[in-house]
All heavy atoms as an XYZ file, in Angstrom:
783
protein
N      49.226     70.158    294.175
C      49.986     69.002    294.191
C      51.523     69.317    294.468
O      52.033     70.261    293.855
C      49.906     68.312    292.792
C      50.709     67.051    292.621
S      50.550     66.237    291.028
C      48.922     65.699    291.003
N      52.099     68.613    295.351
C      53.521     68.889    295.701
C      54.439     68.330    294.624
O      54.013     67.502    293.772
C      53.854     68.278    297.016
O      53.939     66.856    296.933
N      55.660     68.769    294.680
C      56.651     68.164    293.711
C      56.828     66.705    293.866
O      56.902     66.007    292.908
C      57.944     68.956    294.007
C      59.037     68.764    293.005
C      60.208     69.650    293.248
C      61.183     69.554    292.186
N      62.398     70.383    292.401
N      56.838     66.238    295.149
C      56.961     64.759    295.406
C      55.759     64.034    294.829
O      55.896     62.961    294.273
C      57.130     64.577    296.854
N      54.518     64.630    295.045
C      53.301     63.978    294.545
C      53.340     63.875    293.004
O      52.995     62.817    292.419
C      52.023     64.686    294.967
C      51.782     64.624    296.480
O      52.303     63.637    297.053
O      51.085     65.438    297.003
N      53.749     64.947    292.358
C      53.853     64.950    290.913
C      54.812     63.895    290.415
O      54.592     63.153    289.506
C      54.295     66.323    290.386
C      54.375     66.457    288.899
C      53.188     66.764    288.205
C      55.513     66.153    288.235
C      53.275     66.824    286.785
C      55.588     66.232    286.845
C      54.458     66.575    286.155
N      55.957     63.808    291.076
C      57.008     62.859    290.722
C      56.471     61.455    290.876
O      56.714     60.538    290.027
C      58.320     63.102    291.495
C      59.473     62.308    291.002
C      60.713     62.708    291.616
C      61.905     62.031    291.009
N      63.157     62.432    291.570
N      55.714     61.176    291.953
C      55.187     59.849    292.220
C      54.156     59.481    291.071
O      54.149     58.356    290.580
C      54.497     59.725    293.553
C      55.510     59.681    294.683
O      56.736     59.397    294.399
O      55.150     59.921    295.782
N      53.313     60.443    290.725
C      52.201     60.181    289.791
C      52.671     60.228    288.317
O      52.216     59.416    287.527
C      51.137     61.181    290.026
C      49.835     60.896    289.207
C      48.754     61.808    289.594
C      47.468     61.413    288.756
N      46.335     62.219    289.145
N      53.620     61.152    288.018
C      53.950     61.382    286.638
C      55.532     61.233    286.460
O      56.081     61.883    285.619
C      53.563     62.747    286.142
C      52.081     62.973    286.226
C      51.555     63.846    287.217
C      51.260     62.387    285.370
C      50.202     64.064    287.289
C      49.892     62.581    285.410
C      49.364     63.479    286.392
O      48.024     63.678    286.495
N      56.181     60.463    287.227
C      57.615     60.312    287.196
C      58.189     59.928    285.885
O      59.296     60.384    285.443
N      57.462     59.201    285.044
C      57.876     58.803    283.733
C      57.970     60.012    282.764
O      58.591     59.949    281.704
C      57.008     57.741    283.104
C      55.684     58.220    282.649
C      54.628     58.169    283.746
O      54.909     58.239    284.914
N      53.370     58.101    283.280
N      57.418     61.194    283.171
C      57.396     62.381    282.257
C      58.384     63.433    282.813
O      58.368     64.553    282.229
C      55.981     62.972    282.226
C      55.004     62.043    281.613
C      53.820     61.693    282.275
C      55.244     61.500    280.361
C      52.913     60.817    281.711
C      54.345     60.624    279.783
C      53.143     60.256    280.475
O      52.282     59.390    279.938
N      59.170     63.196    283.747
C      60.124     64.181    284.298
C      61.163     64.510    283.266
O      61.861     63.635    282.776
C      60.701     63.725    285.593
C      59.788     63.884    286.768
O      58.834     64.519    286.706
N      60.188     63.229    287.881
N      61.265     65.802    282.974
C      62.345     66.299    282.091
C      63.522     66.544    282.973
O      63.502     67.106    284.071
C      61.856     67.607    281.446
C      60.667     67.327    280.547
C      62.995     68.256    280.682
C      59.994     68.565    279.999
N      64.714     66.104    282.477
C      65.959     66.190    283.257
C      67.023     66.965    282.466
O      66.899     67.182    281.228
C      66.538     64.823    283.552
O      66.789     64.171    282.313
C      65.570     63.964    284.358
N      67.983     67.473    283.186
C      69.107     68.146    282.574
C      70.361     67.727    283.275
O      70.481     67.726    284.489
C      69.012     69.671    282.663
C      70.133     70.394    281.914
S      69.950     72.140    281.745
C      70.951     72.676    283.184
N      71.333     67.275    282.455
C      72.669     66.881    282.971
C      73.668     67.278    281.946
O      73.533     66.974    280.774
C      72.693     65.387    283.211
C      73.966     64.851    283.793
C      73.920     63.377    284.068
C      75.253     62.957    284.656
N      75.338     61.552    284.813
N      74.790     67.873    282.385
C      75.883     68.306    281.550
C      75.407     69.083    280.355
O      75.894     68.939    279.215
C      76.688     67.048    281.081
C      77.309     66.278    282.217
O      77.694     66.922    283.231
O      77.403     65.068    282.131
N      74.464     69.986    280.572
C      73.978     70.851    279.529
C      73.080     70.206    278.444
O      72.776     70.807    277.399
N      72.607     69.026    278.735
C      71.668     68.321    277.839
C      70.388     68.152    278.529
O      70.272     67.509    279.603
C      72.276     66.950    277.387
C      71.227     66.257    276.473
C      73.540     67.103    276.655
N      69.314     68.666    277.929
C      67.955     68.532    278.464
C      67.341     67.299    277.773
O      67.327     67.218    276.535
C      67.081     69.832    278.177
C      67.734     71.003    278.902
C      65.652     69.601    278.620
C      67.132     72.334    278.486
N      66.792     66.374    278.577
C      66.215     65.198    278.029
C      64.745     65.215    278.342
O      64.333     65.375    279.480
C      66.861     63.950    278.645
O      68.264     63.941    278.363
C      66.266     62.667    278.044
N      63.914     65.074    277.283
C      62.464     65.060    277.392
C      61.984     63.624    277.060
O      62.179     63.191    275.908
C      61.815     66.107    276.426
C      62.411     67.497    276.687
C      60.278     66.071    276.554
C      62.201     68.443    275.520
N      61.451     62.920    278.045
C      60.974     61.580    277.779
C      59.864     61.445    276.701
O      59.155     62.476    276.543
C      60.499     61.063    279.127
C      61.008     62.014    280.155
C      61.178     63.324    279.393
N      59.725     60.338    276.125
C      58.632     60.049    275.200
C      57.250     60.393    275.899
O      57.101     59.982    277.068
C      58.649     58.633    274.661
N      56.438     61.042    275.167
C      55.082     61.318    275.704
C      55.057     62.489    276.733
O      53.980     62.788    277.206
N      56.174     63.161    277.028
C      56.210     64.181    278.030
C      55.839     65.568    277.542
O      55.641     66.486    278.283
C      57.517     64.195    278.770
N      55.886     65.746    276.245
C      55.649     67.110    275.667
C      54.120     67.398    275.703
O      53.313     66.544    275.313
C      56.135     67.202    274.237
S      57.879     67.349    274.176
N      53.800     68.615    276.103
C      52.442     69.067    276.081
C      52.371     70.439    275.385
O      53.287     71.227    275.467
C      51.903     69.261    277.509
C      51.791     68.028    278.437
C      51.430     68.394    279.786
C      50.836     67.083    277.853
N      51.307     70.654    274.627
C      51.068     71.988    274.034
C      50.179     72.780    274.888
O      49.170     72.223    275.481
C      50.444     71.777    272.639
C      51.283     71.156    271.613
C      50.915     69.986    271.017
C      52.477     71.770    271.200
C      51.706     69.390    270.031
C      53.303     71.202    270.292
C      52.923     70.012    269.655
O      53.666     69.442    268.737
N      50.426     73.997    275.038
C      49.609     74.918    275.807
C      49.341     76.147    274.904
O      50.219     76.715    274.326
C      50.315     75.359    277.078
C      49.570     76.521    277.795
C      48.427     76.293    278.404
C      50.163     77.750    277.774
C      47.751     77.397    279.011
C      49.543     78.835    278.375
C      48.339     78.605    278.975
N      48.100     76.507    274.808
C      47.792     77.658    274.006
C      47.473     78.796    274.972
O      46.550     78.757    275.714
C      46.587     77.328    273.066
C      46.885     76.235    272.092
C      46.490     74.933    272.316
C      47.598     76.555    270.956
C      46.817     73.942    271.449
C      47.908     75.544    270.026
C      47.539     74.244    270.274
N      48.287     79.921    274.862
C      48.161     81.026    275.809
C      46.852     81.782    275.740
O      46.506     82.480    276.645
C      49.338     81.891    275.439
C      49.752     81.527    274.083
C      49.345     80.111    273.941
N      46.053     81.583    274.674
C      44.762     82.301    274.659
C      43.704     81.585    275.372
O      42.544     81.998    275.368
C      44.387     82.594    273.167
C      44.268     81.295    272.392
O      44.793     80.224    272.820
O      43.570     81.354    271.340
N      44.072     80.459    276.065
C      43.078     79.689    276.850
C      43.265     80.061    278.329
O      44.144     80.796    278.690
C      43.228     78.240    276.620
O      44.523     77.825    277.143
C      43.193     77.837    275.157
N      42.411     79.470    279.115
C      42.500     79.802    280.528
C      43.563     78.987    281.305
O      43.689     78.996    282.493
C      41.169     79.549    281.187
C      40.706     78.080    281.092
O      41.426     77.243    280.606
O      39.590     77.777    281.500
N      44.378     78.190    280.543
C      45.480     77.430    281.152
C      45.096     76.016    281.532
O      45.934     75.241    281.924
N      43.795     75.684    281.329
C      43.431     74.343    281.698
C      43.466     73.440    280.470
O      43.251     72.266    280.608
C      41.997     74.366    282.281
O      41.137     74.820    281.307
N      43.768     73.988    279.342
C      43.774     73.227    278.117
C      45.223     72.842    277.672
O      45.922     73.587    277.012
C      43.109     73.977    276.979
C      41.639     74.227    277.277
O      40.965     73.419    277.813
N      41.215     75.463    276.959
N      45.661     71.716    278.148
C      46.956     71.150    277.779
C      46.715     69.983    276.805
O      45.865     69.120    277.086
C      47.759     70.722    278.957
C      48.152     71.810    279.948
C      48.784     71.193    281.158
C      49.056     72.846    279.337
N      47.442     69.972    275.708
C      47.221     68.916    274.702
C      48.479     68.105    274.559
O      49.552     68.689    274.325
C      46.880     69.547    273.379
C      45.658     70.398    273.485
C      45.753     71.782    273.722
C      44.354     69.860    273.366
C      44.618     72.572    273.804
C      43.222     70.690    273.529
C      43.364     71.965    273.688
O      42.267     72.816    273.833
N      48.446     66.796    274.665
C      49.645     65.995    274.503
C      50.195     66.042    273.071
O      49.443     66.103    272.118
C      49.167     64.552    274.843
C      47.671     64.568    274.671
C      47.253     65.982    274.927
N      51.512     66.123    272.967
C      52.107     66.139    271.662
C      52.220     64.787    271.004
O      52.449     64.647    269.811
C      53.527     66.750    271.828
N      51.978     63.779    271.813
C      52.021     62.354    271.316
C      53.334     62.040    270.637
O      53.354     61.380    269.574
C      50.841     62.077    270.419
C      49.534     62.118    271.181
O      49.467     61.748    272.336
N      48.517     62.664    270.608
N      54.432     62.439    271.190
C      55.735     62.115    270.626
C      56.136     60.766    271.184
O      56.384     60.621    272.350
C      56.767     63.193    271.021
C      56.425     64.589    270.465
C      57.352     65.624    271.003
N      58.717     65.355    270.642
C      59.373     66.006    269.698
N      58.826     66.988    269.046
N      60.639     65.770    269.469
N      56.288     59.783    270.326
C      56.608     58.432    270.756
C      58.102     58.192    271.056
O      58.481     57.037    271.230
C      56.143     57.544    269.611
C      56.353     58.449    268.416
C      56.031     59.825    268.889
N      58.937     59.243    271.027
C      60.283     59.042    271.190
C      60.885     60.166    272.135
O      60.276     61.208    272.398
C      61.111     59.136    269.880
C      60.698     60.344    269.053
C      61.360     61.522    269.210
C      59.701     60.248    268.132
C      60.973     62.645    268.473
C      59.311     61.351    267.384
C      60.004     62.543    267.548
O      59.598     63.683    266.806
N      62.034     59.841    272.702
C      62.676     60.781    273.589
C      63.318     61.888    272.782
O      63.814     61.666    271.632
C      63.794     60.012    274.387
C      64.716     60.896    275.269
C      65.736     60.016    275.972
O      65.390     59.348    276.940
O      66.866     60.077    275.497
N      63.310     63.097    273.307
C      63.984     64.239    272.617
C      65.020     64.827    273.527
O      64.967     64.773    274.764
C      62.959     65.364    272.359
O      61.909     64.859    271.550
N      66.070     65.331    272.902
C      67.121     65.994    273.698
C      67.455     67.414    273.108
O      67.338     67.578    271.872
C      68.420     65.173    273.752
O      68.890     64.961    272.463
C      68.182     63.863    274.454
N      67.806     68.289    273.978
C      68.267     69.626    273.577
C      69.643     69.846    274.233
O      69.755     69.703    275.397
C      67.333     70.710    274.038
C      65.853     70.680    273.549
C      65.032     71.659    274.369
C      65.815     71.078    272.067
N      70.593     70.209    273.408
C      71.934     70.502    273.998
C      72.112     71.987    273.967
O      71.984     72.668    272.963
C      73.062     69.895    273.124
O      72.827     68.451    273.088
C      74.399     70.142    273.704
N      72.365     72.574    275.215
C      72.503     73.995    275.356
C      73.936     74.475    274.858
O      74.854     73.819    275.150
C      72.345     74.394    276.792
C      70.994     73.993    277.437
C      70.985     74.292    278.949
C      69.866     74.691    276.765
N      73.897     75.513    274.076
C      75.203     75.959    273.535
C      76.097     76.486    274.699
O      75.639     77.213    275.591
C      74.863     77.102    272.541
C      73.507     77.564    272.963
C      72.829     76.348    273.606
N      77.344     76.068    274.666
C      78.269     76.543    275.691
C      77.989     75.967    277.036
O      78.523     76.371    278.061
N      77.189     74.957    277.132
C      76.853     74.377    278.407
C      77.962     73.495    278.914
O      78.773     72.968    278.119
C      75.551     73.562    278.288
N      77.997     73.290    280.176
C      79.018     72.463    280.740
C      80.251     73.318    281.196
O      80.328     74.476    280.852
N      81.134     72.705    281.823
C      82.279     73.418    282.355
C      83.509     72.799    281.677
O      83.777     71.581    281.874
C      82.413     73.396    283.860
C      81.171     74.045    284.448
C      83.700     73.989    284.294
C      81.124     73.901    285.996
N      84.225     73.552    280.847
C      85.386     73.054    280.216
C      86.608     73.070    281.134
O      87.564     72.279    280.977
C      85.721     73.820    278.944
C      84.601     73.697    277.906
O      83.942     72.595    277.884
O      84.422     74.671    277.156
N      86.672     73.935    282.077
C      87.795     74.024    282.945
C      87.494     75.183    283.969
O      86.457     75.795    283.905
N      88.296     75.259    284.954
C      88.121     76.278    285.946
C      88.236     77.692    285.342
O      88.997     77.951    284.400
C      89.203     76.050    286.965
C      90.273     75.360    286.245
C      89.613     74.569    285.165
N      87.408     78.634    285.906
C      87.431     80.027    285.468
C      88.211     80.798    286.523
O      87.891     80.725    287.682
C      85.986     80.590    285.309
O      85.326     79.765    284.387
C      85.998     81.981    284.838
N      89.156     81.593    286.058
C      89.911     82.410    286.976
C      89.609     83.885    286.558
O      89.713     84.258    285.479
C      91.443     82.151    286.788
C      92.249     83.080    287.621
C      91.742     80.699    287.046
N      89.115     84.645    287.598
C      88.771     86.009    287.342
C      89.983     86.959    287.392
O      89.906     88.051    286.951
C      87.659     86.501    288.208
C      88.060     86.594    289.630
O      89.217     86.342    289.995
O      87.207     86.915    290.468
N      91.096     86.473    287.857
C      92.259     87.323    287.913
C      92.309     88.353    289.020
O      93.227     89.179    289.050
N      91.372     88.321    289.941
C      91.330     89.362    290.937
C      92.518     89.321    291.919
O      92.850     90.268    292.452
C      89.999     89.244    291.739
O      89.919     87.992    292.332
N      93.103     88.127    292.045
C      94.280     88.028    292.916
C      95.556     87.780    292.099
O      96.563     87.470    292.683
C      94.062     86.948    293.991
C      93.879     85.544    293.353
O      93.605     85.441    292.148
O      93.921     84.581    294.068
N      95.486     87.979    290.827
C      96.721     87.776    289.943
C      97.626     89.001    290.023
O      97.195     90.096    290.348
C      96.256     87.537    288.503
N      98.818     88.810    289.739
C      99.816     89.887    289.679
C      99.567     90.822    288.579
O      99.239     90.455    287.473
C     101.229     89.307    289.511
C     102.307     90.363    289.509
C     103.702     89.738    289.173
O     103.811     88.496    289.224
O     104.593     90.488    288.998
N      99.661     92.149    288.902
C      99.416     93.141    287.905
C     100.721     93.351    287.136
O     101.808     93.515    287.736
C      98.995     94.488    288.491
C      98.848     95.574    287.465
C      97.681     94.281    289.223
N     100.725     93.353    285.803
C     101.881     93.547    284.960
C     101.627     94.780    284.079
O     100.457     94.969    283.617
C     102.173     92.316    284.052
C     102.360     91.070    284.910
C     102.451     89.826    284.020
O     101.629     89.745    283.090
O     103.262     88.964    284.304
N     102.656     95.522    283.754
C     102.502     96.663    282.828
C     103.450     96.508    281.683
O     104.554     96.008    281.817
C     102.864     97.980    283.631
C     101.872     98.378    284.675
C     102.053     97.987    285.977
C     100.733     99.085    284.324
C     101.154     98.304    286.980
C      99.863     99.429    285.334
C     100.045     99.050    286.656
O      99.111     99.367    287.615
N     102.936     96.936    280.506
C     103.734     96.868    279.255
C     103.620     98.233    278.573
O     102.560     98.860    278.620
C     103.184     95.764    278.312
C     103.277     94.405    278.955
C     102.298     93.886    279.773
C     104.368     93.616    278.698
C     102.421     92.627    280.336
C     104.510     92.281    279.201
C     103.528     91.850    280.051
O     103.587     90.630    280.585
N     104.678     98.653    277.897
C     104.566     99.863    277.103
C     103.818     99.510    275.743
O     103.442     98.357    275.544
C     105.943    100.489    276.835
C     106.846     99.596    276.002
O     106.404     98.744    275.286
N     108.175     99.907    276.044
N     103.549    100.559    274.980
C     102.752    100.322    273.792
C     103.503     99.486    272.678
O     102.851     99.060    271.766
C     102.316    101.664    273.196
C     101.364    102.476    274.130
C     100.984    103.801    273.491
C     100.134    101.618    274.471
N     104.778     99.249    272.930
C     105.475     98.355    272.016
C     105.487     96.908    272.546
O     106.031     96.013    271.903
C     106.971     98.829    271.870
C     107.117    100.114    271.094
C     106.700    101.352    271.833
O     106.891    101.453    273.072
N     106.026    102.227    271.176
N     104.850     96.643    273.708
C     104.701     95.332    274.212
C     105.840     94.891    275.130
O     105.924     93.702    275.419
N     106.697     95.811    275.484
C     107.833     95.486    276.386
C     107.396     95.723    277.841
O     106.823     96.737    278.188
C     109.046     96.389    276.038
C     109.487     96.177    274.626
C     110.185     96.108    277.038
C     110.494     97.123    274.116
N     107.664     94.674    278.666
C     107.265     94.792    280.078
C     108.004     95.912    280.774
O     109.235     96.065    280.545
C     107.543     93.441    280.761
C     106.978     93.409    282.201
C     107.028     92.080    282.783
N     106.632     92.248    284.170
C     106.311     91.195    284.907
N     106.401     89.977    284.521
N     105.898     91.408    286.173
N     107.268     96.625    281.595
C     107.816     97.759    282.385
C     107.576     97.449    283.884
O     106.420     97.251    284.257
C     107.128     99.087    281.938
C     107.669    100.215    282.808
C     107.301     99.343    280.522
N     108.710     97.456    284.659
C     108.546     97.113    286.065
C     107.948     98.282    286.882
O     107.133     98.013    287.760
C     109.840     96.697    286.636
C     110.341     95.300    286.080
O     109.471     94.496    285.851
O     111.509     95.161    285.976
N     108.373     99.487    286.644
C     107.885    100.622    287.412
C     107.401    101.708    286.455
O     108.069    102.680    286.168
C     109.055    101.205    288.298
C     109.480    100.262    289.337
O     108.616     99.682    290.046
O     110.695    100.020    289.466
N     106.149    101.554    286.010
C     105.598    102.543    285.009
C     105.347    103.925    285.657
O     104.842    103.960    286.770
C     104.347    101.890    284.537
C     103.897    101.033    285.676
C     105.148    100.558    286.271
N     105.695    104.917    284.925
C     105.410    106.317    285.335
C     105.268    107.242    284.182
O     105.870    107.080    283.174
C     106.716    106.892    286.115
C     106.871    106.287    287.478
C     108.055    107.007    288.196
O     108.293    108.151    287.944
O     108.683    106.301    289.029
N     104.267    108.132    284.299
C     104.018    109.216    283.332
C     103.883    108.730    281.880
O     104.661    109.138    281.028
N     102.855    108.007    281.620
C     102.646    107.610    280.226
C     101.416    106.706    280.072
O     100.655    106.466    281.022
N     101.227    106.195    278.875
C     100.106    105.235    278.640
C     100.711    103.850    278.592
O     101.736    103.594    277.869
C      99.431    105.592    277.312
C      98.801    106.997    277.445
C      98.335    104.568    277.017
C      98.167    107.529    276.153
N     100.097    102.927    279.306
C     100.649    101.555    279.407
C      99.477    100.582    279.221
O      98.301    100.902    279.409
C     101.265    101.333    280.761
C     102.462    102.148    281.014
C     102.382    103.409    281.588
C     103.713    101.725    280.629
C     103.448    104.216    281.784
C     104.842    102.508    280.829
C     104.730    103.790    281.339
O     105.848    104.550    281.508
N      99.827     99.397    278.948
C      98.900     98.245    278.945
C      99.063     97.528    280.255
O     100.126     97.141    280.684
C      99.212     97.293    277.797
C      99.040     98.003    276.459
C      98.227     96.070    277.842
C      99.590     97.239    275.275
N      97.955     97.477    280.977
C      97.975     96.820    282.317
C      97.257     95.476    282.147
O      96.180     95.357    281.631
C      97.168     97.689    283.296
C      97.077     96.982    284.718
C      96.300     97.813    285.635
N      95.034     98.199    285.201
C      94.304     99.203    285.686
N      94.780     99.920    286.685
N      93.143     99.517    285.195
N      97.946     94.430    282.623
C      97.366     93.063    282.549
C      97.303     92.490    283.924
O      98.310     92.530    284.705
C      98.239     92.136    281.658
C      97.570     90.805    281.446
C      98.370     89.959    280.549
N      99.331     89.239    281.304
C     100.094     88.350    280.847
N     100.126     88.009    279.587
N     100.955     87.679    281.641
N      96.086     91.938    284.263
C      95.933     91.337    285.533
C      95.108     90.078    285.274
O      93.965     90.096    284.932
C      95.166     92.276    286.509
S      94.915     91.596    288.149
N      95.772     88.865    285.361
C      95.140     87.651    285.025
C      94.810     87.609    283.545
O      95.673     87.821    282.715
N      93.570     87.349    283.208
C      93.150     87.287    281.798
C      92.591     88.597    281.284
O      92.263     88.745    280.118
C      92.057     86.235    281.620
N      92.570     89.632    282.126
C      92.037     90.945    281.740
C      93.166     91.902    281.440
O      94.158     91.980    282.167
C      91.141     91.501    282.852
C      90.510     92.780    282.536
C      89.618     93.269    283.648
C      89.038     94.601    283.253
N      88.326     95.193    284.371
N      93.029     92.677    280.402
C      94.004     93.716    280.099
C      93.304     94.975    279.649
O      92.200     94.936    279.029
C      95.026     93.229    279.048
O      94.417     92.953    277.895
N      93.880     96.121    279.935
C      93.325     97.384    279.487
C      94.461     98.427    279.375
O      95.540     98.274    279.877
C      92.224     97.879    280.377
C      92.619     97.905    281.881
O      93.726     97.514    282.193
O      91.812     98.381    282.673
N      94.162     99.560    278.699
C      95.116    100.660    278.659
C      94.845    101.621    279.737
O      93.685    101.931    280.116
C      94.942    101.443    277.293
C      95.514    100.650    276.127
C      95.579    101.557    274.917
C      94.635    101.127    273.927
N      94.585    101.875    272.659
N      95.942    102.089    280.404
C      95.857    103.062    281.483
C      96.793    104.154    281.268
O      97.892    104.002    280.634
C      96.116    102.334    282.859
C      95.011    101.379    283.178
C      97.462    101.682    282.895
N      96.491    105.329    281.818
C      97.414    106.479    281.860
C      97.870    106.643    283.292
O      97.069    106.797    284.186
C      96.716    107.734    281.381
C      97.593    108.890    281.379
C      96.901    110.114    280.870
N      97.915    110.819    280.062
C      97.606    111.680    279.132
N      96.370    111.895    278.841
N      98.566    112.308    278.544
N      99.190    106.671    283.436
C      99.787    106.763    284.800
C     100.557    108.068    284.875
O     101.081    108.592    283.955
C     100.664    105.597    285.158
C      99.988    104.236    285.101
C     100.978    103.121    285.279
C      98.936    104.186    286.224
């Protein structure tokens, strides 16, 4: 059965996801027992719609990886250094920072 055929025949049971929320229509849940040959699906007989909200789902804002951000150096006291040489510094590029030895 194709996806389109399934949707035409069982459209009322289609599970959807939007903005990190999975919606399961009433009557759409089936139980499957893995010790069977796969032909035994049992209806859950749920008379109501169920929803699942995925943690951290959705986009709160744009993500910037900092790959094209300006590199800044700071000494270990947190003072910005324009031309670091011969020491340990904190390097910051976008939202990423690490310690480096120059």
